N, C-alpha and C positions, 0 to 999 in steps of 0.2 A: 806327224806326223801325216800327213793328209793319204787318203786313200782314197784312189775313184776313180768308179767302175761306170764301164760305159757300154749299153746293151743293140748293135745295130743286128740289124734282117739280116738271114743268110742267101745273099745275093751280091750280085755284080755288078759292078757300073757301069762297065763293055760286057758283048757279047761275049769277050771270049773272057769274060771268066764270070764264080756261078759264088762267089767269096771278096769278100776285105784283103783287099789284098796287102801285101809284105811289105809294101812302102807305103800305101797309103792310111796303117796301120805307128808305123813310126810317127807320122804324121800328126797319125789322133794325139798320139800323145808324147811328142816332143809340144805340140803346141795346145795342151794342155795341163804337162810341165814348165810350159811361158810363163802361161795368163800365173797359174794359181805361188810362180814367181814374184812376178809384177806389181799383182791384185794382196795378195797374202807374206809376199818376200818369202816363200818357203823354198828355202832352198833344194836344187833340182836332183842333189841324193839320197834329197828324205823324200821326194814324191811318187805312190805309185798310181797303177793307173795300167789298170784290169781294161782287158778286149774282149768281151761274152759276146759273139755270132749263135743270136736265136733263130730255128729255123722257120720260118714264112707260116707255116703249120702252124707254130707254137707261139703267133701272135694275133692278137684280133685287134677289130677296130671298127664300131660301130654299131658293136653287135656282133658282127662277123668275123670270120677267120680272113688276111687281111688278101688275099687271092682272092677272094667270094667278095673284099670289097670292094678291090679296086675297080673288078669288071666289072659290080654293077654300078661303079661312080662313073667308070666313061663309058656309056655308055649315054646317046643322046636321048636329054630330058622328053615329055611329050608333052606339049599344052594343055595346060588345060582347057576345058569344056565353056564352052557359053552361053 
């Protein structure tokens, strides 16, 4: 019986959503379950998929909280001095 844990940041994919939608979660569950069926021949009824949404403040990337990392990485890079 496979158990798949998926963590995603709690943010929406469109401006009107601030989290992953129920439809998106259903598609993730179906897709992951079907991959396990195709690759490992695990029946759908024995596969468990857990989706955990994590607040952006609880994620880090490049040594920084994700919002800060994204802010810095979106700024234009300065040219090195010659």
